[in-house]
C-alpha positions in Angstrom: -34.0 -8.5 8.6 -33.8 -4.7 8.1 -30.0 -4.9 7.6 -30.4 -7.8 5.2 -32.9 -5.9 3.0 -30.7 -2.8 3.1 -27.6 -4.7 2.1 -29.5 -6.4 -0.8 -30.6 -3.0 -2.1 -27.1 -1.6 -2.0 -25.8 -4.8 -3.6 -28.0 -4.3 -6.6 -27.5 -0.6 -7.1 -23.8 -0.6 -6.6 -23.7 -3.5 -8.9 -22.3 -6.1 -6.6 -22.9 -9.8 -6.1 -26.1 -10.6 -4.1 -25.5 -10.7 -0.4 -26.7 -13.8 1.4 -26.5 -12.6 5.0 -26.6 -9.5 7.1 -22.8 -9.5 7.2 -22.2 -8.1 3.7 -18.5 -7.9 4.4 -18.0 -11.7 4.5 -19.5 -12.4 1.0 -16.9 -14.0 -1.2 -15.8 -12.4 -4.4 -17.1 -15.3 -6.5 -19.0 -18.5 -5.7 -15.8 -20.3 -6.6 -12.3 -18.9 -6.2 -11.3 -20.9 -9.3 -13.4 -18.5 -11.4 -11.0 -15.6 -10.9 -9.0 -14.6 -13.9 -6.2 -12.2 -14.9 -5.9 -11.2 -18.6 -3.0 -9.7 -20.5 -0.5 -9.1 -17.7 2.4 -9.0 -20.2 0.9 -5.8 -21.5 1.8 -4.1 -18.2 5.0 -5.9 -17.5 6.5 -5.2 -20.9 5.7 -1.5 -20.7 7.4 -1.3 -17.3 10.5 -3.3 -18.4 10.9 -0.9 -21.4 11.0 2.1 -19.2 13.2 0.7 -16.4 15.8 -0.8 -18.8 18.5 1.7 -17.6 17.4 1.9 -14.0 19.4 0.3 -11.2 16.5 -1.7 -9.6 18.3 -2.7 -6.5 19.4 0.8 -5.7 15.8 2.1 -6.3 14.4 -0.6 -4.0 16.5 0.6 -1.1 14.3 3.8 -1.1 11.0 1.9 -1.2 10.4 2.2 2.6 10.5 6.0 2.2 7.3 6.1 0.1 5.2 3.4 1.8 2.1 5.1 3.3 3.7 8.5 2.8 1.6 11.6 2.3 2.0 14.2 -0.4 3.7 16.5 2.1 6.1 13.7 3.1 7.1 13.0 -0.5 7.6 16.7 -1.3 9.7 17.1 1.8 11.9 14.1 0.7 12.3 15.6 -2.7 13.2 19.0 -1.2 15.8 17.5 1.0 17.2 15.4 -1.9 16.5 12.1 -0.2 14.3 11.1 -3.1 13.7 12.2 -6.7 10.5 12.1 -8.8 12.2 9.6 -11.1 12.9 7.3 -8.1 9.3 7.8 -6.8 7.9 6.7 -10.1 10.4 3.9 -10.5 9.4 2.5 -7.1 5.7 2.5 -8.1 6.5 0.8 -11.4 8.5 -1.9 -9.6 5.8 -2.5 -7.1 3.2 -2.8 -9.9 5.4 -5.3 -11.6 6.1 -7.4 -8.5 2.8 -7.1 -6.6 0.1 -6.2 -9.1 1.1 -8.3 -12.2 3.0 -11.1 -10.5 3.4 -12.4 -6.9 0.1 -11.9 -5.1 -1.3 -10.4 -8.4 -3.8 -7.7 -7.3 -4.5 -6.8 -11.0 -5.4 -3.2 -10.3 -3.7 -1.8 -13.4 -4.9 -1.9 -17.0 -2.4 0.5 -18.6 0.9 2.2 -17.8 1.7 5.6 -19.2 4.6 4.8 -21.7 6.2 8.2 -21.0 5.8 8.4 -17.2 9.4 7.9 -16.3 10.5 10.5 -18.8 7.9 12.9 -17.5 9.2 12.3 -13.9 12.8 13.1 -15.0 11.6 16.3 -16.5 9.9 17.2 -13.2 13.3 16.8 -11.5 15.0 19.0 -14.0 12.4 21.8 -13.9 11.5 21.7 -10.2 13.6 24.6 -9.1 12.2 26.8 -11.9 8.6 26.1 -11.1 6.2 27.7 -8.6 5.3 25.5 -5.6 2.4 23.3 -6.4 1.4 20.4 -4.0 0.8 17.9 -6.8 3.8 18.7 -8.8 5.5 15.5 -9.8 3.0 13.3 -8.0 1.8 10.2 -9.9 -1.9 9.6 -10.1 -3.8 6.6 -11.4 -7.0 7.0 -13.4 -10.0 4.8 -13.5 -10.1 3.3 -17.0 -13.2 5.3 -18.1 -11.4 8.7 -17.8 -10.0 9.8 -21.2 -6.3 10.3 -21.8 -5.0 11.8 -25.1 -3.0 9.8 -27.6 -0.9 7.6 -25.2 -3.2 5.1 -23.4 -6.5 3.4 -24.3 -9.6 4.3 -22.4 -11.9 1.3 -22.2 -14.5 1.5 -19.4 -13.1 -2.0 -18.7 -14.7 -3.6 -21.8 -12.9 -5.8 -24.3 -14.7 -4.0 -27.1 -12.7 -0.8 -26.3 -9.5 -2.3 -25.0 -7.3 -0.6 -27.6 -9.3 2.6 -28.3 -7.3 5.8 -27.7 -9.1 9.1 -27.3 -7.8 12.2 -29.1 -7.9 14.5 -26.0 -7.6 14.4 -22.3 -10.7 14.6 -20.0 -11.1 18.1 -18.7 -10.2 17.1 -15.1 -6.9 15.6 -16.5 -6.1 18.9 -18.2 -6.6 20.7 -14.9 -4.3 18.2 -13.0 -1.5 18.5 -15.6 -1.6 22.3 -15.2 -0.8 21.7 -11.5 2.2 19.4 -12.5 0.6 16.1 -11.7 1.7 13.0 -13.6 -0.6 10.3 -15.0 0.8 7.0 -13.9 -1.7 4.8 -15.8 -5.2 3.4 -15.8 -7.0 1.4 -13.1 -9.1 -1.8 -13.5 -12.8 -1.3 -12.9 -16.1 -3.1 -12.9 -16.9 -3.2 -16.6 -19.0 -0.3 -17.9 -18.9 1.0 -14.3 -20.8 -2.1 -13.2 -23.7 -1.7 -15.6 -23.3 -4.8 -17.8 -24.8 -7.8 -16.0 -26.6 -8.7 -12.8 -24.1 -11.6 -12.5 -20.8 -9.8 -13.1 -18.8 -9.5 -9.9 -17.3 -6.2 -8.6 -13.9 -5.4 -10.0 -14.2 -7.7 -13.1 -13.6 -6.4 -16.5 -13.3 -8.3 -19.8 -10.3 -6.2 -20.6 -8.2 -7.2 -17.6 -10.1 -9.7 -15.5 -10.6 -9.6 -11.7 -9.3 -7.0 -9.3 -8.3 -8.2 -5.8 -8.5 -6.6 -2.4 -5.0 -6.2 -0.8 -6.4 -6.9 2.6 -7.3 -10.5 1.6 -6.8 -10.9 -2.1 -8.8 -14.0 -2.9 -11.5 -13.7 -0.2 -12.5 -10.1 0.5 -14.4 -8.2 -2.2 -13.0 -5.0 -3.7 -16.6 -3.7 -4.3 -17.0 -1.4 -7.2 -16.9 0.0 -9.6 -13.7 2.1 -8.9 -12.2 -1.2 -7.7 -8.7 -0.8 -9.1 -8.5 2.9 -8.1 -9.1 1.9 -4.5 -7.0 -1.2 -4.4 -3.9 0.4 -5.9 -4.0 3.3 -3.4 -4.4 0.8 -0.5 -1.5 -1.3 -1.7 0.9 1.6 -2.3 1.0 1.1 -6.1 0.2 4.8 -6.5 -0.1 7.8 -4.2 -3.4 9.0 -5.5 -6.2 7.9 -7.8 -9.4 9.1 -9.5 -12.6 7.1 -9.4 -16.1 7.8 -10.7 -19.4 7.2 -8.9 -23.0 6.8 -9.9 -24.2 4.8 -6.8 -21.5 4.1 -4.3 -18.7 3.4 -6.8 -16.1 5.5 -5.0 -17.1 5.3 -1.4 -17.8 1.6 -1.4 -14.4 0.4 -2.7 -12.7 3.1 -0.6 -14.4 1.8 2.6 -13.8 -1.9 1.8 -10.1 -1.2 1.2 -9.4 1.2 4.0 -8.7 4.4 2.1 -10.3 7.8 1.8 -12.8 8.4 -1.0 -14.9 11.4 -1.9 -18.0 11.5 -4.1 -18.2 15.2 -4.8 -21.5 17.1 -5.2 -22.9 16.4 -8.6 -21.7 19.2 -10.9 -18.7 20.3 -8.8 -16.2 18.4 -11.0 -16.4 18.4 -14.8 -17.5 15.1 -16.4 -16.2 16.1 -19.9 -14.2 13.2 -21.2 -15.6 10.5 -19.1 -17.2 7.3 -20.6 -20.6 7.7 -18.8 -23.0 5.5 -17.0 -25.4 8.3 -16.1 -24.6 11.9 -17.3 -27.2 13.1 -14.7 -25.6 11.4 -11.7 -22.0 10.5 -12.5 -19.2 12.4 -10.8 -15.4 12.1 -10.6 -13.8 12.0 -7.2 -10.4 11.7 -5.4 -9.1 8.6 -3.6 -6.1 8.7 -1.2 -4.8 7.2 2.0 -5.6 10.2 4.1 -8.1 13.1 4.2 -5.7 15.9 3.5 -4.3 14.2 0.4 -7.8 13.7 -0.9 -8.5 17.4 -0.3 -5.3 18.4 -2.1 -6.3 16.3 -5.1 -9.8 17.7 -5.2 -8.3 21.3 -5.0 -6.3 20.7 -8.2 -9.2 19.1 -10.0 -11.3 22.3 -9.8 -9.4 25.5 -10.9 -10.9 28.9 -10.2 -11.5 31.5 -12.8 -7.8 32.4 -12.8 -6.8 28.7 -13.3 -5.7 28.5 -9.7 -6.7 25.6 -7.4 -9.4 26.0 -4.9 -8.0 25.2 -1.5 -10.0 22.4 0.2 -7.3 22.0 2.8 -8.0 25.4 4.3 -9.1 25.2 7.9 -8.3 21.5 8.4 -7.6 20.9 12.1 -8.0 18.4 14.9 -10.8 20.7 16.2 -13.0 20.3 13.1 -15.7 18.4 15.0 -15.9 20.6 18.0 -19.5 21.6 18.6 -20.7 19.7 15.5 -24.0 17.8 15.4 -23.5 14.4 13.8 -26.6 12.3 12.8 -26.3 8.5 12.6 -28.1 7.0 9.6 -27.9 3.6 11.2 -28.8 1.8 14.3 -26.0 0.1 16.3 -28.4 -2.7 17.1 -28.9 -3.5 13.5 -25.2 -3.9 12.7 -23.6 -7.3 12.4 -22.0 -8.5 15.7 -18.6 -8.6 14.0 -18.8 -4.8 13.7 -20.0 -4.0 17.3 -16.6 -3.0 18.6 -15.9 -0.8 15.7 -19.3 0.9 16.0 -18.7 1.7 19.6 -15.2 3.1 18.9 -16.7 5.3 16.2 -19.0 6.9 18.8 -16.2 7.4 21.3 -13.9 9.0 18.7 -16.6 11.4 17.5 -17.5 12.4 21.0 -13.9 12.8 22.1 -13.4 15.1 19.1 -16.2 17.3 20.5 -19.2 16.2 18.4 -22.8 15.7 19.7 -24.3 12.5 18.4 -27.9 12.2 17.2 -28.5 8.4 16.8 -31.0 6.1 15.0 -32.0 8.5 12.3 -33.6 7.0 9.1 -34.2 8.0 5.5 -36.6 6.7 2.9 -34.5 5.6 -0.1 -35.7 5.5 -3.7 -37.0 2.1 -4.8 -34.9 -0.2 -6.9 -37.2 -0.6 -10.0 -37.5 3.2 -10.3 -33.7 3.7 -10.3 -32.9 0.8 -12.6 -35.6 1.9 -15.1 -34.3 5.4 -15.4 -30.7 4.2 -15.3 -31.3 2.1 -18.4 -32.6 5.1 -20.3 -29.9 7.3 -19.0 -27.1 4.9 -19.9 -28.2 4.4 -23.5 -28.6 8.1 -24.2 -25.5 9.2 -22.2 -23.3 6.7 -24.1 -24.8 7.8 -27.4 -24.0 11.5 -26.6 -20.5 10.5 -25.7 -19.9 8.5 -28.9 -21.1 11.4 -31.1 -18.6 13.7 -29.5 -15.6 11.5 -30.4 -13.6 12.1 -33.6 -12.9 8.4 -33.9 -14.8 5.7 -32.1 -15.0 2.0 -33.1 -18.8 1.7 -32.6 -21.7 4.0 -33.6 -24.2 2.8 -30.9 -24.8 0.6 -27.9 -26.5 -1.9 -30.2 -23.3 -2.3 -32.2 -21.4 -3.0 -29.0 -23.9 -5.6 -27.9 -23.6 -7.3 -31.4 -19.8 -7.3 -31.1 -20.0 -9.0 -27.7 -22.2 -11.7 -29.1 -19.3 -12.8 -31.5 -17.4 -14.3 -28.6 -19.6 -14.2 -25.5 -17.3 -16.4 -23.3 -14.4 -14.0 -23.6 -16.2 -10.6 -24.2 -19.2 -11.0 -21.8 -18.3 -13.9 -19.5 -21.1 -13.0 -17.1 -23.6 -11.9 -19.7 -24.8 -8.5 -20.8 -28.4 -8.4 -19.7 -28.2 -4.8 -18.4 -26.7 -3.6 -21.8 -29.6 -5.3 -23.5 -32.1 -3.7 -21.0 -30.7 -0.3 -21.8 -30.9 -0.9 -25.6 -34.5 -2.1 -25.3 -35.6 0.6 -22.8 -39.1 2.0 -23.7 -38.8 4.9 -21.2 -39.4 8.2 -23.0 -37.4 11.4 -22.5 -40.3 13.1 -20.7 -40.9 10.0 -18.5 -37.2 10.0 -17.6 -37.0 13.7 -16.8 -40.2 13.7 -14.8 -39.2 10.6 -12.7 -35.7 12.0 -12.2 -37.0 15.3 -11.0 -39.5 13.8 -8.6 -37.0 11.2 -7.3 -34.2 13.8 -6.9 -36.5 16.3 -5.1 -37.7 13.5 -2.7 -34.1 12.5 -1.9 -33.0 16.1 -1.2 -36.1 16.6 1.0 -35.2 13.5 3.0 -31.6 14.7 3.7 -32.6 18.3 4.2 -35.0 17.4 7.0 -31.9 16.7 9.0 -29.2 18.9 7.4 -31.3 22.0 7.3 -34.4 21.7 9.4 -32.7 20.0 12.4 -29.4 21.8 11.7 -27.3 18.6 11.7 -23.8 19.4 10.4 -23.3 16.0 8.8 -24.9 12.6 8.5 -22.8 9.4 8.8 -23.3 5.9 7.6 -21.3 2.7 7.7 -19.6 2.1 4.3 -22.1 2.8 1.6 -25.3 1.7 3.3 -27.4 4.8 2.4 -25.4 5.9 -0.7 -28.4 5.6 -3.0 -30.2 8.6 -1.5 -27.2 10.9 -1.3 -26.1 10.0 -4.8 -29.5 10.8 -6.3 -29.7 14.0 -4.3 -26.3 15.0 -5.6 -24.8 15.6 -2.1 -21.2 14.8 -1.2 -20.1 11.7 0.6 -16.7 11.3 2.2 -15.6 7.9 3.5 -12.8 7.6 6.1 -11.2 4.4 7.5 -12.9 3.5 10.8 -11.2 0.3 11.7 -11.6 -3.5 11.1 -14.2 -6.0 12.2 -13.5 -9.2 14.0 -12.5 -10.9 10.7 -10.3 -8.0 9.7 -12.6 -6.6 7.1 -12.0 -2.9 6.6 -14.9 -0.6 7.6 -15.4 3.0 6.6 -17.3 5.8 8.2 -18.9 7.9 5.5 -19.9 11.5 6.1 -22.7 13.1 4.0 -22.9 16.8 3.8 -25.0 19.6 2.2 -24.6 20.1 -1.6 -21.3 21.9 -2.4 -20.4 21.6 1.3 -17.1 19.8 0.6 -15.0 22.2 2.7 -17.0 21.6 5.8 -17.1 17.9 5.2 -13.3 17.7 4.8 -12.9 19.6 8.1 -15.1 17.1 10.0 -13.6 14.1 8.3 -10.1 15.3 9.0 -10.8 15.8 12.7 -12.3 12.3 12.9 -9.3 10.8 11.2 -6.9 12.6 13.6 -8.7 11.4 16.6 -9.3 7.8 15.4 -6.1 7.1 13.5 -7.6 3.8 12.4 -6.0 3.0 9.0 -3.5 0.1 8.9 -1.7 -0.7 5.6 -2.4 -4.2 4.2 0.3 -6.8 4.7 1.2 -8.1 1.2 3.6 -11.0 1.2 
């Protein structure tokens, strides 16, 4: 019963479908598979065809095996040895998006393609020898569709109301990545409004593009949300890297459920300027990758120092990163579903083999649902209004106008309703009430985590998937999910590390060591 209640709490606050049993992993994406829908696929296919018109597709396809499950270092080595070019790398991803994402199995992870991506890749090939070495140079990155891009692609937060709106400037984090030579491949599908639209809306669904599908079992396993497309695209080798955003579990949950690495950075570490918000007090942008080192490299380029140089989060990564570390378990093995038992036991063995001391059966008192939902309603309305007022050109002046627009064609624009948008618009919480409740709740969350991280000198806490993400998100502490294996029904499972605020370097060291000892990630088979 304890596991059921915990699963239900997480289901509500990470904006997922209600979970009917202790085994949250087996919940279907919809009550009926016939309800799934893909919108506007020609928008993506046409953009790709236009760019690949002079590309020898068959020749490019011969190099596809080189990039599958490759790391950033692997790709840069292939470029250096002239076995691959940046143009070929991007062409392969575009072909895979066309063949796997928008046709065939149709994962539907992509909402937009950068119309200049191939041209930009060619320019990287030309300029490579004249540039200083940068790990992300020429590397394509997919962005969650609530992260602004200037002039070339719409930024929609997944909503039909904004499906064609184009911002006039890049988000600050995109400016930083471009300085490091990274390429923006396109935009990723997401749970509409980062999941804050309706209690009935399934994870990964947006009125702009439809449903996103999990490559490990596309019509059965949930993608979770709200960074659904960002996770699925990385898992399916449709991009090397992606960016997601998280309020409560929106990076680590889809990362865990699709067997990739996802980091929710400490609140305030990465700039949120240029992000369509859910909660400007809790939201953060984070990296998603297939391995820990690539995630660390991406975070490094997202946060320049005062001299506009990347901070090196890969420094000190080694297989010995868990030696002598005290790891606290925020779950009881006895409470886990039987389908996970073997994975849980292997997690313990791998951590101990890596040199960690395990402190089991710890617990924390999470904030209550009504409190979080009430202050989230206030925060969303006011965060969105602040965002709207900063834009030079925006099609709506308020949340109320968006709600009215949706009512014009509810079956298409808000298929699952918009009760949370209405709740936010009608919120009677005052600014003082919000700030007071946030301060009290945040202080309580930090105290709960600090009793282990500081008072008991535990180096990191771990949880399965996103089970205790509510408390770490409100506290503003970092979470890093790493593939931990697959249950008896082949559902991916993630081991998520929680560290002290701004303790990302130490968290990466421990997660990297666990990854090297466990080696648990298996790429999905996509027919």
